[in-house]
Backbone as a printed PyTorch tensor [residue, N CA C, xyz], in Angstrom:
tensor([[[ 18.2430, -27.5820,  -5.8130],
         [ 16.9670, -27.2050,  -6.4270],
         [ 15.9510, -26.7320,  -5.3750]],

        [[ 15.9110, -27.4610,  -4.2350],
         [ 14.9790, -27.0930,  -3.1710],
         [ 15.3300, -25.7210,  -2.5920]],

        [[ 16.6420, -25.4290,  -2.5010],
         [ 17.0680, -24.1330,  -1.9810],
         [ 16.6070, -22.9970,  -2.8980]],

        [[ 16.7480, -23.2210,  -4.2040],
         [ 16.3340, -22.2150,  -5.1820],
         [ 14.8250, -21.9860,  -5.1000]],

        [[ 14.0610, -23.0720,  -5.0020],
         [ 12.6050, -22.9590,  -4.8970],
         [ 12.2320, -22.2160,  -3.6130]],

        [[ 12.9480, -22.5120,  -2.5290],
         [ 12.6820, -21.8480,  -1.2440],
         [ 12.9160, -20.3450,  -1.3490]],

        [[ 14.0160, -19.9490,  -1.9890],
         [ 14.3390, -18.5260,  -2.1450],
         [ 13.3040, -17.8170,  -3.0150]],

        [[ 12.9630, -18.4470,  -4.1530],
         [ 11.9790, -17.8520,  -5.0670],
         [ 10.6160, -17.7320,  -4.3920]],

        [[ 10.2190, -18.7890,  -3.6810],
         [  8.9300, -18.7670,  -2.9940],
         [  8.9060, -17.7170,  -1.8860]],

        [[ 10.0030, -17.6190,  -1.1450],
         [ 10.0840, -16.6280,  -0.0610],
         [  9.9480, -15.2150,  -0.6070]],

        [[ 10.6420, -14.9460,  -1.7200],
         [ 10.5870, -13.6220,  -2.3490],
         [  9.2000, -13.3510,  -2.9060]],

        [[  8.6180, -14.3430,  -3.5720],
         [  7.2900, -14.2000,  -4.1660],
         [  6.2350, -13.9430,  -3.0920]],

        [[  6.3050, -14.7010,  -1.9970],
         [  5.3450, -14.5370,  -0.9150],
         [  5.4990, -13.1840,  -0.2330]],

        [[  6.7430, -12.7290,  -0.0900],
         [  7.0050, -11.4230,   0.5240],
         [  6.4310, -10.2960,  -0.3320]],

        [[  6.6560, -10.3690,  -1.6450],
         [  6.1420,  -9.3390,  -2.5610],
         [  4.6130,  -9.3450,  -2.5610]],

        [[  4.0360, -10.5450,  -2.5330],
         [  2.5700, -10.6620,  -2.4950],
         [  2.0090,  -9.9730,  -1.2530]],

        [[  2.6050, -10.2420,  -0.1010],
         [  2.1140,  -9.6690,   1.1490],
         [  2.3740,  -8.1630,   1.2260]],

        [[  3.4880,  -7.7070,   0.6550],
         [  3.7560,  -6.2700,   0.5880],
         [  2.6950,  -5.5650,  -0.2630]],

        [[  2.4070,  -6.1510,  -1.4130],
         [  1.3870,  -5.5900,  -2.2990],
         [  0.0210,  -5.6160,  -1.6400]],

        [[ -0.2530,  -6.6890,  -0.9080],
         [ -1.5290,  -6.8120,  -0.2040],
         [ -1.6670,  -5.7390,   0.8730]],

        [[ -0.5520,  -5.4220,   1.5420],
         [ -0.5680,  -4.3770,   2.5740],
         [ -0.8870,  -3.0110,   1.9590]],

        [[ -0.3010,  -2.7310,   0.8070],
         [ -0.5570,  -1.4560,   0.1120],
         [ -2.0030,  -1.3880,  -0.3600]],

        [[ -2.4480,  -2.4640,  -1.0010],
         [ -3.8230,  -2.5050,  -1.5200],
         [ -4.8370,  -2.4490,  -0.3800]],

        [[ -4.5340,  -3.1340,   0.7130],
         [ -5.4330,  -3.1380,   1.8630],
         [ -5.5580,  -1.7670,   2.4900]],

        [[ -4.4420,  -1.0370,   2.5540],
         [ -4.4610,   0.3140,   3.1190],
         [ -5.2730,   1.2580,   2.2510]],

        [[ -5.1240,   1.1380,   0.9320],
         [ -5.9090,   1.9710,   0.0210],
         [ -7.3960,   1.6810,   0.1610]],

        [[ -7.7370,   0.4130,   0.3340],
         [ -9.1490,   0.0170,   0.4250],
         [ -9.7610,   0.3550,   1.7790]],

        [[ -8.9290,   0.5580,   2.7920],
         [ -9.4250,   0.8430,   4.1420],
         [ -9.7720,   2.3280,   4.2640]],

        [[-10.9190,   2.6890,   3.7720],
         [-11.3330,   4.0860,   3.7120],
         [-11.6010,   4.6750,   5.0980]],

        [[-11.8400,   3.8000,   6.0610],
         [-12.1100,   4.2770,   7.4220],
         [-10.9390,   5.0720,   7.9880]],

        [[ -9.7390,   4.8050,   7.5010],
         [ -8.5790,   5.5670,   7.9710],
         [ -8.7320,   7.0410,   7.6180]],

        [[ -9.1540,   7.3110,   6.3860],
         [ -9.3620,   8.7060,   5.9780],
         [-10.5490,   9.3140,   6.7100]],

        [[-11.6100,   8.5330,   6.8770],
         [-12.7890,   9.0420,   7.5770],
         [-12.4460,   9.4050,   9.0230]],

        [[-11.5390,   8.6130,   9.6230],
         [-11.0710,   8.9220,  10.9820],
         [-10.2760,  10.2260,  10.9790]],

        [[ -9.4090,  10.3910,   9.9830],
         [ -8.5730,  11.5880,   9.9090],
         [ -9.3770,  12.8480,   9.6080]],

        [[-10.5360,  12.6800,   8.9990],
         [-11.3960,  13.8420,   8.7630],
         [-11.6800,  14.5770,  10.0680]],

        [[-11.9120,  13.8110,  11.1230],
         [-12.1660,  14.3960,  12.4400],
         [-10.8620,  14.6400,  13.1850]],

        [[ -9.9720,  13.6440,  13.1540],
         [ -8.7310,  13.7260,  13.9220],
         [ -7.8600,  14.9010,  13.4880]],

        [[ -7.8200,  15.1780,  12.1860],
         [ -6.9890,  16.2550,  11.6500],
         [ -7.8040,  17.5250,  11.3600]],

        [[ -9.0870,  17.5030,  11.7080],
         [ -9.9730,  18.6680,  11.4930],
         [-10.0110,  19.0990,  10.0270]],

        [[ -9.9930,  18.1340,   9.1340],
         [ -9.9430,  18.4350,   7.7010],
         [-11.1840,  19.1860,   7.2450]],

        [[-12.3550,  18.6730,   7.6050],
         [-13.6020,  19.3010,   7.1620],
         [-13.7540,  20.7000,   7.7400]],

        [[-13.4140,  20.8340,   9.0140],
         [-13.5310,  22.1400,   9.6720],
         [-12.5850,  23.1620,   9.0520]],

        [[-11.3350,  22.7660,   8.8550],
         [-10.3280,  23.6820,   8.3080],
         [-10.6520,  24.1000,   6.8740]],

        [[-11.2110,  23.1630,   6.0840],
         [-11.5060,  23.4930,   4.6890],
         [-12.8660,  24.1730,   4.5410]],

        [[-13.7250,  24.0080,   5.5280],
         [-15.0320,  24.6450,   5.4640],
         [-16.0170,  23.9250,   4.5760]],

        [[-15.9480,  22.5910,   4.5830],
         [-16.8770,  21.7870,   3.7820],
         [-17.4600,  20.6870,   4.6630]],

        [[-18.6860,  20.2980,   4.3830],
         [-19.3160,  19.2500,   5.1680],
         [-18.5480,  17.9350,   5.0250]],

        [[-18.4640,  17.2330,   6.1550],
         [-17.7210,  15.9700,   6.1690],
         [-18.2980,  14.9660,   5.1720]],

        [[-19.6120,  14.9040,   5.0880],
         [-20.2710,  13.9530,   4.1930],
         [-19.9250,  14.2310,   2.7300]],

        [[-19.7930,  15.5080,   2.3890],
         [-19.4700,  15.8860,   1.0100],
         [-18.0330,  15.4890,   0.6700]],

        [[-17.1150,  15.7000,   1.6040],
         [-15.7150,  15.3070,   1.3900],
         [-15.6190,  13.7960,   1.2640]],

        [[-16.3400,  13.0650,   2.1060],
         [-16.3270,  11.6040,   2.0580],
         [-16.8350,  11.1020,   0.7090]],

        [[-17.8620,  11.7340,   0.1850],
         [-18.4190,  11.3400,  -1.1070],
         [-17.3840,  11.4950,  -2.2130]],

        [[-16.6660,  12.6030,  -2.2040],
         [-15.6510,  12.8480,  -3.2270],
         [-14.4410,  11.9270,  -3.0500]],

        [[-14.1000,  11.6450,  -1.8050],
         [-12.9870,  10.7220,  -1.5340],
         [-13.3170,   9.3230,  -2.0410]],

        [[-14.5590,   8.8980,  -1.8430],
         [-14.9840,   7.5870,  -2.3400],
         [-14.8910,   7.5170,  -3.8590]],

        [[-15.2440,   8.6010,  -4.5110],
         [-15.1450,   8.6640,  -5.9790],
         [-13.6890,   8.5200,  -6.4050]],

        [[-12.7950,   9.2040,  -5.6940],
         [-11.3660,   9.1520,  -6.0100],
         [-10.8090,   7.7420,  -5.8330]],

        [[-11.1360,   7.0900,  -4.7120],
         [-10.6300,   5.7450,  -4.4470],
         [-11.2180,   4.7330,  -5.4290]],

        [[-12.4950,   4.8870,  -5.7540],
         [-13.1150,   4.0040,  -6.7510],
         [-12.3940,   4.1190,  -8.0870]],

        [[-12.0430,   5.3370,  -8.4650],
         [-11.3290,   5.5690,  -9.7240],
         [ -9.9590,   4.8900,  -9.7150]],

        [[ -9.2330,   5.0270,  -8.6230],
         [ -7.8920,   4.4500,  -8.5300],
         [ -7.9370,   2.9240,  -8.5290]],

        [[ -8.9590,   2.3490,  -7.8920],
         [ -9.0250,   0.8990,  -7.7260],
         [ -9.6520,   0.1640,  -8.9080]],

        [[-10.5600,   0.8060,  -9.5940],
         [-11.3370,   0.1320, -10.6370],
         [-10.8210,   0.5070, -12.0280]],

        [[-10.2660,  -0.4750, -12.7380],
         [ -9.7210,  -0.1930, -14.0670],
         [-10.8100,   0.1420, -15.0860]],

        [[-12.0580,  -0.2080, -14.7710],
         [-13.1650,   0.0850, -15.6880],
         [-13.5360,   1.5700, -15.6760]],

        [[-13.1890,   2.2640, -14.5860],
         [-13.4790,   3.7020, -14.4990],
         [-12.3210,   4.4640, -15.1570]],

        [[-12.5770,   5.0910, -16.2610],
         [-11.5220,   5.7470, -17.0400],
         [-11.4700,   7.2590, -16.8720]],

        [[-12.4720,   7.8170, -16.2240],
         [-12.5260,   9.2700, -16.0630],
         [-12.7840,   9.6260, -14.6030]],

        [[-11.9330,  10.5110, -14.0810],
         [-12.1090,  10.9790, -12.7060],
         [-12.8550,  12.2950, -12.7080]],

        [[-13.9810,  12.3060, -12.0070],
         [-14.7790,  13.5330, -11.9290],
         [-15.3620,  13.6480, -10.5310]],

        [[-14.7990,  14.5720,  -9.7470],
         [-15.2810,  14.8100,  -8.3920],
         [-16.1720,  16.0460,  -8.3930]],

        [[-17.4410,  15.8860,  -8.0390],
         [-18.4080,  16.9850,  -8.1660],
         [-18.0820,  18.2300,  -7.3560]],

        [[-17.3650,  18.0810,  -6.2460],
         [-17.1150,  19.2310,  -5.3630],
         [-15.7410,  19.8560,  -5.5470]],

        [[-14.9210,  19.2630,  -6.4320],
         [-13.5650,  19.7650,  -6.6060],
         [-13.2210,  19.8890,  -8.0950]],

        [[-12.8260,  21.0870,  -8.4880],
         [-12.3440,  21.2580,  -9.8520],
         [-10.9500,  20.6380,  -9.9480]],

        [[-10.5020,  20.3780, -11.1750],
         [ -9.2270,  19.6950, -11.3370],
         [ -8.5170,  20.2020, -12.5870]],

        [[ -7.2160,  20.4720, -12.4520],
         [ -6.4190,  20.9400, -13.5760],
         [ -6.0100,  19.7560, -14.4540]],

        [[ -5.4870,  20.0400, -15.6120],
         [ -5.0100,  18.9850, -16.5160],
         [ -3.8730,  18.2110, -15.8520]],

        [[ -2.9850,  18.9450, -15.1720],
         [ -1.8540,  18.2970, -14.4920],
         [ -2.3410,  17.3890, -13.3570]],

        [[ -3.3510,  17.8520, -12.6380],
         [ -3.9070,  17.0470, -11.5550],
         [ -4.5440,  15.7780, -12.0870]],

        [[ -5.2420,  15.9100, -13.2020],
         [ -5.8780,  14.7490, -13.8220],
         [ -4.8220,  13.7280, -14.2760]],

        [[ -3.7290,  14.2250, -14.8500],
         [ -2.6460,  13.3390, -15.2920],
         [ -2.0150,  12.6210, -14.1050]],

        [[ -1.8220,  13.3570, -13.0170],
         [ -1.1960,  12.7500, -11.8360],
         [ -2.0490,  11.6070, -11.2890]],

        [[ -3.3510,  11.8240, -11.1660],
         [ -4.2180,  10.7700, -10.6440],
         [ -4.2830,   9.5800, -11.6020]],

        [[ -4.1450,   9.8640, -12.8980],
         [ -4.0860,   8.7720, -13.8840],
         [ -2.8100,   7.9610, -13.6550]],

        [[ -1.7090,   8.6340, -13.3650],
         [ -0.4470,   7.9420, -13.0940],
         [ -0.5230,   7.1280, -11.8010]],

        [[ -1.1950,   7.6890, -10.8010],
         [ -1.3980,   6.9590,  -9.5410],
         [ -2.2110,   5.6960,  -9.7980]],

        [[ -3.2610,   5.8300, -10.5950],
         [ -4.0980,   4.6830, -10.9520],
         [ -3.2730,   3.6090, -11.6630]],

        [[ -2.4220,   4.0320, -12.6000],
         [ -1.5830,   3.0840, -13.3480],
         [ -0.6460,   2.3160, -12.4100]],

        [[ -0.0910,   3.0230, -11.4240],
         [  0.8120,   2.3730, -10.4540],
         [  0.0680,   1.3100,  -9.6630]],

        [[ -1.1380,   1.6320,  -9.2180],
         [ -1.9110,   0.6640,  -8.4410],
         [ -2.3930,  -0.5000,  -9.2970]],

        [[ -2.6480,  -0.2640, -10.5740],
         [ -3.0110,  -1.3590, -11.4700],
         [ -1.8310,  -2.3190, -11.6190]],

        [[ -0.6240,  -1.7770, -11.6960],
         [  0.5790,  -2.6130, -11.7780],
         [  0.7930,  -3.3700, -10.4700]],

        [[  0.4860,  -2.7030,  -9.3600],
         [  0.5620,  -3.3530,  -8.0480],
         [ -0.3820,  -4.5520,  -8.0080]],

        [[ -1.5850,  -4.3600,  -8.5510],
         [ -2.5540,  -5.4520,  -8.5820],
         [ -2.0410,  -6.6340,  -9.3930]],

        [[ -1.4940,  -6.3310, -10.5750],
         [ -0.9620,  -7.3840, -11.4400],
         [  0.1620,  -8.1360, -10.7350]],

        [[  1.0740,  -7.3780, -10.1250],
         [  2.1910,  -7.9880,  -9.3950],
         [  1.6830,  -8.8530,  -8.2460]],

        [[  0.6820,  -8.3650,  -7.5450],
         [  0.1300,  -9.1060,  -6.4110],
         [ -0.4940, -10.4180,  -6.8760]],

        [[ -1.2490, -10.3790,  -7.9740],
         [ -1.9010, -11.5920,  -8.4750],
         [ -0.8840, -12.6190,  -8.9630]],

        [[  0.1310, -12.1450,  -9.6900],
         [  1.1620, -13.0600, -10.1890],
         [  1.8970, -13.7280,  -9.0330]],

        [[  2.3420, -12.9160,  -8.0760],
         [  3.0610, -13.4550,  -6.9170],
         [  2.1500, -14.3210,  -6.0500]],

        [[  0.8650, -13.9870,  -6.0190],
         [ -0.0920, -14.7850,  -5.2630],
         [ -0.2290, -16.1840,  -5.8370]],

        [[ -0.3250, -16.2730,  -7.1700],
         [ -0.4420, -17.5720,  -7.8370],
         [  0.8370, -18.3870,  -7.6480]],

        [[  1.9920, -17.7320,  -7.8430],
         [  3.2770, -18.4140,  -7.6570],
         [  3.4380, -18.9030,  -6.2190]],

        [[  3.0210, -18.0680,  -5.2810],
         [  3.1250, -18.4310,  -3.8590],
         [  2.2350, -19.6230,  -3.5360]],

        [[  1.0360, -19.6320,  -4.0720],
         [  0.1000, -20.7310,  -3.8240],
         [  0.6580, -22.0470,  -4.3530]],

        [[  1.1820, -22.0120,  -5.5750],
         [  1.7730, -23.2210,  -6.1670],
         [  2.9510, -23.6950,  -5.3270]],

        [[  3.8080, -22.7310,  -4.9360],
         [  4.9800, -23.0690,  -4.1370],
         [  4.6200, -23.6220,  -2.7740]],

        [[  3.6100, -23.0380,  -2.1230],
         [  3.1810, -23.4930,  -0.7950],
         [  2.6410, -24.9200,  -0.8660]],

        [[  1.8590, -25.2150,  -1.9160],
         [  1.3180, -26.5710,  -2.0890],
         [  2.4560, -27.5840,  -2.2450]],

        [[  3.4570, -27.2060,  -3.0630],
         [  4.6020, -28.1050,  -3.2840],
         [  5.4010, -28.3090,  -2.0000]],

        [[  5.6870, -27.2060,  -1.2870],
         [  6.4860, -27.2840,  -0.0620],
         [  5.7520, -28.0410,   1.0470]],

        [[  4.4330, -27.9290,   1.0550],
         [  3.6430, -28.6550,   2.0540],
         [  3.7260, -30.1580,   1.8070]],

        [[  3.7300, -30.5310,   0.5400],
         [  3.8110, -31.9510,   0.1870],
         [  5.1340, -32.5720,   0.6210]],

        [[  6.2210, -31.7910,   0.5000],
         [  7.5320, -32.3310,   0.8860],
         [  7.9010, -31.9450,   2.3210]],

        [[  6.9470, -31.2790,   2.9970],
         [  7.1090, -30.8860,   4.4040],
         [  8.3570, -30.0350,   4.6430]],

        [[  8.5230, -29.0400,   3.7930],
         [  9.6250, -28.0780,   3.9310],
         [  9.0020, -26.6850,   4.1070]],

        [[  9.1020, -26.1510,   5.3340],
         [  8.4360, -24.8750,   5.6450],
         [  9.4370, -23.7510,   5.9350]],

        [[ 10.6570, -23.9420,   5.4890],
         [ 11.6900, -22.9380,   5.7410],
         [ 11.3670, -21.6090,   5.0600]],

        [[ 10.5990, -21.6670,   3.9790],
         [ 10.2310, -20.4460,   3.2540],
         [  9.4430, -19.4850,   4.1460]],

        [[  8.7050, -20.0270,   5.1190],
         [  7.9470, -19.1760,   6.0410],
         [  8.8810, -18.3100,   6.8780]],

        [[  9.9730, -18.9090,   7.3140],
         [ 10.9620, -18.1800,   8.1110],
         [ 11.6500, -17.1100,   7.2700]],

        [[ 12.0610, -17.4840,   6.0600],
         [ 12.7380, -16.5320,   5.1780],
         [ 11.8270, -15.3680,   4.8060]],

        [[ 10.5720, -15.6640,   4.4920],
         [  9.6110, -14.6100,   4.1410],
         [  9.3710, -13.6830,   5.3260]],

        [[  9.2980, -14.2720,   6.5200],
         [  9.1080, -13.4800,   7.7380],
         [ 10.2560, -12.5050,   7.9410]],

        [[ 11.4740, -12.9840,   7.7230],
         [ 12.6550, -12.1260,   7.8760],
         [ 12.6520, -11.0040,   6.8440]],

        [[ 12.3360, -11.3580,   5.5870],
         [ 12.2860, -10.3540,   4.5220],
         [ 11.2790,  -9.2600,   4.8570]],

        [[ 10.1320,  -9.6580,   5.3870],
         [  9.0760,  -8.6930,   5.6970],
         [  9.4240,  -7.8050,   6.8870]],

        [[ 10.3130,  -8.2610,   7.7450],
         [ 10.7690,  -7.4330,   8.8630],
         [ 11.8580,  -6.4680,   8.3910]],

        [[ 12.7760,  -6.9670,   7.5800],
         [ 13.8880,  -6.1500,   7.0980],
         [ 13.3890,  -5.0010,   6.2300]],

        [[ 12.4430,  -5.2840,   5.3500],
         [ 11.9400,  -4.2690,   4.4130],
         [ 11.2900,  -3.0760,   5.1290]],

        [[ 10.3220,  -3.2920,   6.0470],
         [  9.7230,  -2.1270,   6.7170],
         [ 10.6980,  -1.3570,   7.5900]],

        [[ 11.6320,  -2.0740,   8.2230],
         [ 12.6400,  -1.3890,   9.0450],
         [ 13.5010,  -0.4990,   8.1580]],

        [[ 13.9100,  -1.0550,   7.0150],
         [ 14.7350,  -0.3060,   6.0640],
         [ 13.9900,   0.9140,   5.5220]],

        [[ 12.6990,   0.7310,   5.2080],
         [ 11.9090,   1.8210,   4.6420],
         [ 11.5310,   2.8720,   5.6750]],

        [[ 11.3450,   2.4490,   6.9150],
         [ 10.8680,   3.3810,   7.9480],
         [ 11.9510,   4.3300,   8.4470]],

        [[ 13.2190,   3.9480,   8.2940],
         [ 14.3150,   4.7810,   8.7960],
         [ 14.3160,   6.1790,   8.1710]],

        [[ 14.3280,   6.2950,   6.8260],
         [ 14.3230,   7.6520,   6.2480],
         [ 13.0540,   8.4410,   6.5700]],

        [[ 11.8880,   7.7500,   6.6550],
         [ 10.6430,   8.4410,   6.9850],
         [ 10.6590,   8.9420,   8.4260]],

        [[ 11.2730,   8.1470,   9.3060],
         [ 11.3560,   8.5460,  10.7130],
         [ 12.3050,   9.7200,  10.9020]],

        [[ 13.3940,   9.7490,  10.1190],
         [ 14.3860,  10.8210,  10.2230],
         [ 13.8270,  12.1370,   9.6840]],

        [[ 13.2490,  12.0710,   8.4840],
         [ 12.6870,  13.2750,   7.8650],
         [ 11.5790,  12.8630,   6.9040]],

        [[ 10.3400,  12.9310,   7.3810],
         [  9.2190,  12.4750,   6.5710],
         [  9.0340,  13.3570,   5.3350]],

        [[  9.2160,  14.6700,   5.4740],
         [  9.0100,  15.5900,   4.3510],
         [  9.9350,  15.2590,   3.1780]],

        [[ 11.2340,  15.1040,   3.4610],
         [ 12.1940,  14.7980,   2.3950],
         [ 11.9510,  13.4090,   1.8150]],

        [[ 11.6000,  12.4660,   2.6680],
         [ 11.3340,  11.1020,   2.2050],
         [ 10.0840,  11.0730,   1.3350]],

        [[  9.0850,  11.8660,   1.7110],
         [  7.8380,  11.9630,   0.9520],
         [  8.1220,  12.5250,  -0.4420]],

        [[  8.9790,  13.5320,  -0.4980],
         [  9.3570,  14.1380,  -1.7800],
         [ 10.1580,  13.1540,  -2.6270]],

        [[ 11.1170,  12.4760,  -2.0010],
         [ 11.9550,  11.4990,  -2.7100],
         [ 11.1120,  10.3590,  -3.2610]],

        [[ 10.1000,   9.9460,  -2.5010],
         [  9.2010,   8.8800,  -2.9330],
         [  8.4940,   9.2720,  -4.2380]],

        [[  7.9940,  10.4940,  -4.2920],
         [  7.2810,  10.9520,  -5.4900],
         [  8.2280,  11.1090,  -6.6840]],

        [[  9.4310,  11.5820,  -6.4360],
         [ 10.3960,  11.7270,  -7.5260],
         [ 10.8180,  10.3730,  -8.0870]],

        [[ 10.7770,   9.3510,  -7.2240],
         [ 11.1430,   7.9990,  -7.6400],
         [ 10.0760,   7.3860,  -8.5410]],

        [[  8.8070,   7.6190,  -8.1960],
         [  7.7100,   6.9700,  -8.9120],
         [  7.1150,   7.8080, -10.0420]],

        [[  7.3970,   9.1210, -10.0530],
         [  6.8040,   9.9760, -11.0730],
         [  7.8920,  10.7340, -11.8290]],

        [[  7.6830,  10.8900, -13.1320],
         [  8.6840,  11.5400, -13.9890],
         [  8.4250,  13.0310, -14.1600]],

        [[  7.4280,  13.5500, -13.4630],
         [  7.0980,  14.9790, -13.5530],
         [  6.8240,  15.5110, -12.1500]],

        [[  6.4980,  16.8000, -12.0810],
         [  6.2150,  17.4210, -10.7810],
         [  4.7230,  17.7310, -10.6060]],

        [[  3.8800,  16.9880, -11.3380],
         [  2.4380,  17.2360, -11.2620],
         [  1.8640,  16.8870,  -9.8940]],

        [[  2.6260,  16.1080,  -9.1070],
         [  2.1660,  15.7400,  -7.7620],
         [  2.2410,  16.9330,  -6.7970]],

        [[  2.9590,  17.9870,  -7.2020],
         [  3.0360,  19.2020,  -6.3930],
         [  1.8270,  20.0780,  -6.7320]],

        [[  0.7040,  19.7400,  -6.1560],
         [ -0.5620,  20.3840,  -6.4910],
         [ -0.5890,  21.8660,  -6.1190]],

        [[ -1.2270,  22.6360,  -6.9750],
         [ -1.5610,  24.0260,  -6.6740],
         [ -2.9280,  23.9980,  -5.9950]],

        [[ -3.0230,  24.4060,  -4.7230],
         [ -4.2940,  24.3390,  -3.9850],
         [ -5.4290,  25.1100,  -4.6460]],

        [[ -5.0730,  26.0950,  -5.4730],
         [ -6.1060,  26.8880,  -6.1420],
         [ -6.6620,  26.1310,  -7.3420]],

        [[ -5.7660,  25.5480,  -8.1380],
         [ -6.1790,  24.8240,  -9.3500],
         [ -6.6690,  23.4200,  -9.0370]],

        [[ -6.1290,  22.8270,  -7.9650],
         [ -6.5130,  21.4670,  -7.5610],
         [ -6.8200,  21.4610,  -6.0660]],

        [[ -7.9750,  21.9860,  -5.6810],
         [ -8.3130,  22.1340,  -4.2550],
         [ -8.4450,  20.8020,  -3.5010]],

        [[ -8.4780,  19.6740,  -4.2170],
         [ -8.5670,  18.3660,  -3.5560],
         [ -7.3960,  18.1620,  -2.6010]],

        [[ -6.2540,  18.7840,  -2.9190],
         [ -5.0640,  18.6170,  -2.0680],
         [ -5.2910,  19.2180,  -0.6830]],

        [[ -6.2150,  20.1590,  -0.5860],
         [ -6.5080,  20.7810,   0.7100],
         [ -7.1250,  19.7990,   1.7000]],

        [[ -7.7730,  18.7580,   1.1860],
         [ -8.4090,  17.7710,   2.0720],
         [ -7.6280,  16.4490,   2.0850]],

        [[ -6.4080,  16.4850,   1.5350],
         [ -5.5110,  15.3290,   1.5800],
         [ -4.1830,  15.7610,   2.2030]],

        [[ -4.1920,  16.0700,   3.4850],
         [ -2.9820,  16.5770,   4.1450],
         [ -1.8810,  15.5200,   4.2160]],

        [[ -0.6630,  15.9920,   4.3600],
         [  0.4940,  15.0940,   4.4100],
         [  0.4160,  14.1390,   5.5940]],

        [[ -0.1900,  14.6080,   6.6870],
         [ -0.3230,  13.7420,   7.8700],
         [ -1.1330,  12.4840,   7.5550]],

        [[ -2.1100,  12.5970,   6.6620],
         [ -2.9050,  11.4310,   6.2720],
         [ -2.0310,  10.4000,   5.5620]],

        [[ -1.1490,  10.8620,   4.6780],
         [ -0.2620,   9.9400,   3.9710],
         [  0.7440,   9.2980,   4.9300]],

        [[  1.1090,  10.0410,   5.9610],
         [  1.9750,   9.4720,   6.9870],
         [  1.2560,   8.3360,   7.7110]],

        [[ -0.0120,   8.5400,   8.0050],
         [ -0.8040,   7.5030,   8.6610],
         [ -0.9530,   6.2790,   7.7470]],

        [[ -1.0690,   6.5320,   6.4470],
         [ -1.1310,   5.4180,   5.4830],
         [  0.1660,   4.6160,   5.5170]],

        [[  1.2900,   5.3270,   5.5620],
         [  2.5940,   4.6540,   5.6220],
         [  2.7190,   3.8170,   6.8920]],

        [[  2.2370,   4.3650,   8.0020],
         [  2.2780,   3.6420,   9.2770],
         [  1.4190,   2.3790,   9.1970]],

        [[  0.2480,   2.4860,   8.5790],
         [ -0.6350,   1.3300,   8.4660],
         [ -0.0080,   0.2510,   7.5910]],

        [[  0.6160,   0.6470,   6.4910],
         [  1.2730,  -0.3190,   5.6050],
         [  2.3660,  -1.0620,   6.3610]],

        [[  3.1950,  -0.3170,   7.0920],
         [  4.2830,  -0.9380,   7.8590],
         [  3.7430,  -1.8440,   8.9590]],

        [[  2.6250,  -1.4370,   9.5740],
         [  2.0160,  -2.2500,  10.6290],
         [  1.4820,  -3.5640,  10.0570]],

        [[  0.8660,  -3.5000,   8.8890],
         [  0.3540,  -4.7130,   8.2400],
         [  1.4910,  -5.6500,   7.8530]],

        [[  2.5830,  -5.0690,   7.3500],
         [  3.7430,  -5.8820,   6.9750],
         [  4.3120,  -6.5830,   8.2060]],

        [[  4.4180,  -5.8420,   9.3010],
         [  4.9260,  -6.4280,  10.5460],
         [  3.9970,  -7.5440,  11.0330]],

        [[  2.6940,  -7.3490,  10.8940],
         [  1.7170,  -8.3610,  11.2990],
         [  1.8680,  -9.6210,  10.4460]],

        [[  1.9910,  -9.4340,   9.1370],
         [  2.1870, -10.5770,   8.2420],
         [  3.4610, -11.3380,   8.6030]],

        [[  4.5060, -10.6020,   8.9370],
         [  5.7780, -11.2150,   9.3100],
         [  5.6160, -12.0690,  10.5610]],

        [[  4.9080, -11.5310,  11.5360],
         [  4.6780, -12.2670,  12.7860],
         [  3.8810, -13.5450,  12.5210]],

        [[  2.8470, -13.4460,  11.6910],
         [  2.0180, -14.6110,  11.3760],
         [  2.8390, -15.6950,  10.6840]],

        [[  3.6910, -15.2860,   9.7510],
         [  4.5350, -16.2510,   9.0370],
         [  5.4950, -16.9500,   9.9920]],

        [[  6.1310, -16.1740,  10.8730],
         [  7.0940, -16.7750,  11.7920],
         [  6.3920, -17.6670,  12.8100]],

        [[  5.2320, -17.2390,  13.2850],
         [  4.4510, -18.0470,  14.2310],
         [  4.0440, -19.3670,  13.5710]],

        [[  3.6130, -19.2850,  12.3170],
         [  3.2330, -20.4970,  11.5730],
         [  4.4280, -21.4120,  11.3790]],

        [[  5.5860, -20.8120,  11.0800],
         [  6.8080, -21.6110,  10.9060],
         [  7.1500, -22.3560,  12.1870]],

        [[  7.0760, -21.6750,  13.3150],
         [  7.3880, -22.3030,  14.6000],
         [  6.4150, -23.4450,  14.9030]],

        [[  5.1470, -23.2290,  14.5780],
         [  4.1350, -24.2500,  14.8160],
         [  4.3800, -25.4860,  13.9510]],

        [[  4.6570, -25.2640,  12.6670],
         [  4.8870, -26.3910,  11.7520],
         [  6.1620, -27.1390,  12.1310]],

        [[  7.1520, -26.4110,  12.6420],
         [  8.4060, -27.0430,  13.0610],
         [  8.1630, -27.9710,  14.2430]],

        [[  7.3260, -27.5040,  15.1970],
         [  7.0130, -28.3360,  16.3750],
         [  6.2380, -29.5740,  15.9740]],

        [[  5.2920, -29.3870,  15.0200],
         [  4.4870, -30.5230,  14.5670],
         [  5.3500, -31.5480,  13.8430]],

        [[  6.3110, -31.0530,  13.0330],
         [  7.2020, -31.9400,  12.3040],
         [  8.0700, -32.7530,  13.2610]],

        [[  8.5310, -32.1090,  14.3330],
         [  9.3410, -32.8040,  15.3310],
         [  8.5390, -33.8620,  16.0650]],

        [[  7.2720, -33.5090,  16.3470],
         [  6.4130, -34.4540,  17.0730],
         [  6.0980, -35.6810,  16.2260]]])
C-alpha cells in the first residue's frame, strides 16, 4: 500500500510541478519584454515597444483569466481563425490550471501523510521523473526545433489555425518562433530546478532520519 501511495504521490507531485513550470513561464512577461529588445521585434515590425507590450499584456490576461471571454487587441486586427486559435490556447491553459490544482491538493495530502510516517522516498522518485521528462522532451527540440514546434501544434490542435497569415493576423509578426524557443528553455530550466530541489530535500531528510 505504501509503495502504491509513493508512486501516485510522486506522479502527482511531478505533474503539479510541470504544470507550475508552464504556468510560471506564461506569467513571466519579462521574458517577452526582454526579447522585444534582444530579437529586435519592435524595430523590425516598426511599432513602439510600449504599444507592443500593451497588446501582449492584453493577450496574456485573456489566456490566464477565465473571466475574460473576448480577446481584443487595439493595435492588431484578428481573423476569425486567429480568434478561434487563441480561444483554444486559452482552453488548454485553463485545463492546465485545473490539472495543477488537483495534483497540488493530492500532493499536499500525500506529503502530509508521508511526513507523518517519515517516508520521503517520493521526493527521490519525483526528482527522477522531472529529470527524465525534460531530457526526453528536449531531444527532438534540440535536433530540429522547427519540426518539433510543428508536431507540438498538430498534437494539441485539431486544425491549422495556428499557422497564422501575417496579413490577416499581424500579431504573429511580434511573436517570433525564437521567443517560443526561449519559453521552452525556461520551462525546462524550471523543471530541472524543481528536480534539484526535490533531490536536495530528499538527501537532507535522509540524513536527518539517520541522525
